[in-house]
N, C-alpha and C positions, 0 to 999 in steps of 0.2 A: 504493500500500500504506500509506504513512504517513498520507495523507489519510483513508483508511478507518479506520485505528486511532484517529485524532483524532476522527472522527465517531462512533465506536462508543459512547463513554460517553454522548453526547447522545441517541443512539437508545435505549439502555437506560434512561436517565433519562426519556425520553419515554414509554416503556412504563409506568414507575412513575407518571407523571402521569396517564396514561389510566386507570389503575386507580381513581384518585380523581376521574375525570370531568372532567379538565382537558385541553383541546386543546393538545398540546405545540407545534404549529407557531405558533399564536397567541401562546402564552406566550413562545417564543423570539424572536418578532418584537418583542414588548413589551420583553423584556430587552435586545435590541440597541438599540432606540430609547432606552431609559433610560440606556444607557452611551455610545452613539455618536451619539445623535440631536441633541445640541447640545453647546456648549462646556462648559456646567456639568456634564453627565453625564460627559464625557470627563475633565474635571478631577477629578471624584470618583473615577474609576478610578485616576488617577495618585496622588491623595491617599492612597487605601487601599494602593496598591502600594509607596509609599515606605517605611513601616516593615517591610513584608515583605522588601524588598531588604536593608535593614540587618540585621534579625534573621536573615535567611537567610545573609548574609555571616558573621554571628557563629557560624553552624553550619558553613558551607562551609569557612572558613579552618582551623579545628581539624580538620575531616574530612580535609583534605589531609595532615595530620600523623598520621592514624590515630586521632583522638579523636572522640568523639560528645558534642558540647555541645548539650544541650537547654535550656540556661539562659538563652536570649535573652529569655524572658518576664520573668524576675526582673531581669536586667541592664537591660532597658529601663525597668522600674518604678523601680529605684534611680537610674538616670540621670535620669529625670523628677523624682524626689525631690530630687536634688542641684541640678538646674537651677532648680527652683522655689524651693528654699531660698535660693540666691544671688540669684535674681531678686526675691524678695519682701523679703529682709532687707538686701541689700547694694547692689543695682544699680538701685533705683527711680529714682535721680536721675542715673544715668549715661546718656550718649548711646548711640544704637544701635551705633555703630562700636566702642564699648568693651564695652557690655553684652552684645550678642549673642555675640561671640566668647568672652567669659568664661563665659557660660552654656553654650556648646558645650563648652568645656573642662571645666566642672563636670559636664555630662552624661557626657562621656567618662570622667572620673575616677570617677563613681558606678558606671558599668558595669564599669570596670576593677576597682574595689574589690570589687564583688560577685563578679566572675569569679575574683578572687584567692582567694576562699574555696574554690572548686572546685579551682583550680590547686594550692593548698597541700595540700588533702586528697589530691590525686592524687599529687604528687611526694613529700610527707612521710609521709602516712598510707597511701599505696598503695591508696586507695579508688577504686572505679569512678566515673569522671567523669560517666557517664550518670545514675547514680542520684543522686549528690550534686547535680548541676545541676538535676535535676527537683525534688528535695525543697527546694532553696533557692528555687525559684520561689514556693512556698507561703509560705516565710518572708518573702520580699520583699513579697508581697501584704499580709501582716499588718503588716509594717514600715511600708508606705505608709499603711495604715489607722490605725496608731498615731499617725502624725504628723498626718494630716488630721482626726483626732478630737481632737488635742491642740495641740501648739505651732504647727502650721501652719493651724489652723482659722480660717476667716474669721469675725471677730466679728459681721459683718453678714449671715451666711449663714442666719439664722433656724433655727439648729441643724442645718443640712445639713452633712455632712462633706466640705467641700472648702476649698482654700486661697484666700487673696485672689488677685485677678487680678494678673498682672504688668503693668507699665506698657505702654501701647500702642506706645511707641517701641521696646520690646524684642521686639515681634512680628516674625516674618519677613514680607517682602513677599509679597503675593498677586497672582495673575493676575486682572485685572478681569473681573467677571462670573462668577467661580468662587470656591470656597474653597481652590483649589490654591495652595500656598505654595512658597517657594524651596527648601524641604527636598528636593523631588524632584531638584533639580539636585545638591545635596550627596550624596544617595544614589547617583546615577548616577556622579558623579566618584569616589566611594569604591569603587564596583564596578569601575570602570576601573583604579583604583590597585591594588586587590587582585589583579585579573587580571594586571596588569603585573608586580607583585612575584612572583607565583607562576610566571608563564610566562617572564619575561625576566631575572630577577636570580639571583645566586648563592644568596641567602637562600631564594628560592622553590624553587630546585633542591634545596637541603638539606631543606626542608620536605617536598617530594614524595618524596624518597628515604626519609625517615623514615616517611612514610605507606605507601609501597609495601613496605618491608622494614625493620623496626626492627632486625633482627639485622645486616643489612648496614650500616645507619647506625651501629650501635654499634661494629662492627669498623673502620669508617672513622674512628672517633675522635669522633663526634658526642656532645655532652653531652645525652643524651635528656631528662633531667629539666628542664634549663634550657630546652630547646626547647619541651617540653610546657607549661611554666609560661608562657612569653611568648606562645605561640600562643593559649592560652586567655585571657590578658590582652587580647591584640589583639582577639579576638572580643568580649570584654566592652566594649571601647572602642566598637566599631561599634554594638552594641546600645544602649549608653548614649547615643550620639548620636541614635539613633532616639527615645529618651525625651525628649531635649531638643527635637527637632523637633515631637513631639506637644504639648509645652507652648508653645513659641514660635510654632508654625505653625498648630496646629489648635484646641487647647482654651483656651489662655491661663491656665489654672489647673490645679492637681493635684486629681484625684478618685480615689477608690478604684478606679474602673473604667478609669482611664487606661491605654490600651494593652492591655487584657485580650484574651488569645488571639492577639495579634499575633506574639508570640514563637513560638508553636506553628505558626501559619500560615507564618511565615518559615522555620521548620525544614522544613515541608512543601514550600515552594517550593524550598529547597535540595535536598531529595531528588529532586524532579521534574527539577531541572536537573543531577542527578548532581554537585552541588557545583562546577559551573563558574560563576565569577562573572558572566560576560556572559549565559549562558543563564538564570541566576538572574533577571536583569532581566525577561526574557520570561515566565518562569513566575510571577513576582510580579505582572506586569501581568495575566496570565490569572486569577490568584486574585483580584486586585483587581476585575476585571470581574465575576467570578462573585459576589463579596461584594456589590458595589453592586447587581447584578441581583437579589440575594436580596430586596431591598425590593419590587421589582416582582413577584416571585413571590408574596409575601404578599398584595399588593393585588389581583393579577389572578386568583389561584387559590384564595385562602383558606387555603392551606397555610402553616404557620409559616415565617418566613424562614430558620430554622435548618435546614430540610429541604434547603437548597441545599448543605449539607455533604455530602449523599449524592453530588451531582454532583462536588464536589471530590474525594471519595474515588475515584469511578469514573475520573476523569481521571488521578489519581495511579496507580492500578493499571494502567491501559492504557499510560501512559508508561513506568513501570518494566518492565512486561511486554515492551514493544516493544524497550527497550534491552537487556534480558536475551536476547531472541531474536536481536538483531543481534550480540551479543557471541559467540554460538556459532559 
């Protein structure tokens, strides 16, 4: 039954391809070859999945407390901005064993600072965190644009809006023959840490109680606003680290397009995993595979690579539908 539900979105998407004169079987084989046919393709899948895991955790952790944080996109962007700022202006002459951890802390600080805006508006202004976090994503994008067109603009960029490159020794190690960097290990370790905290600690129990029944948590003496505030901050830290990994592991410099849509895809991965940190790793891997295969889709079928988002949506609907049916 579960295998059939998993195959259903691919069957429906195959019908969509046939309407446009594309052989779905040939296309699916090409997509599998592009992602699992060699080490480079598999590395690309893990590379894409890494920010999905971290921005997914930024959504999943607050969700356990009953909050909806859609701000991973902006928190990643500001984390990337903070990391680049430190890497370009302060850490160019520092060795990797100092510079990389400092950049990680800078990314975490940037994500936390941006999440703090949502958290303060939630606990002090009583504003809905879903709306404020979404709107702040757009502000974050314009903030990054302001800096890469201004103080962070590379003077040798021929007027293109991006920052100078960080020093080569501030880049994360990569796997030979791929673009995959050490960031995927950081993401997996953090997913394990979030799972352990939620499932095995007293703090995690309190977070789950708050998410399941805020009135019971209030009667038990929980400080709801304090918990809401720090859970949102923790989510921002995780998304900010994703921004740091994009700079030190993948791009090497800040661009207006750095990490675009990664926060929303991470939120999607969290929904597909029902906010379970370990299942989130699997759903992020699935979305990473579909994202990488989108390039093959464009080459093999002539359809735009963005049409692979239809497949993502179908997978999401069937996963959510199967879970709802199982819950009855």
